Steps between C-alpha positions, in 0.01 A plus 500: 500500500836651597644414160216684326556802724871489417429487126250785537753709693765450231248564225387826661861605542570436132187690397617791712838490325318497166333826601155342529458566873586798716780450750313505833801650680565792265153537350659517154523277197856375478599294198798266488492245221821342632343434841181373337697261281694370800175425683346336194812287459475402867139386454601305188771328702247413772273355231782277378617398847152420632387306193274205601516612864213751518129470547287573197402840642862592578611401152218696335578806709869484414435439128242779475716748691805420290312526170341830603834644608677386184236663279512823700880500493505454122252786463702734723831405337347580159379838629845581636660409168253717309559786744878476448458497121267798518740698718792414274307626197418836661719782376730644764533874561832495307341355187216753524743793529724388214212521249 
């Protein structure tokens, strides 16, 4: 049971870094894709290192958490990329004034 709680704690932390949960300390949504990726990578490492050494429930919890986080990370990374492209395409005040 402690392993499942540990995986849940890391998963919740990563979701918070993905901007999916409010930071309970600040009461704000704080996004950090770098921190989320580090946590996801940590869970992936635990999956590899605990292979064939977990109960069925522990393995399912870890696999489901990891898959969910990876999908959410990919979605957020795509949004960030689109946001950067959109901001880069916006005319600046200099290009507006030179017309």
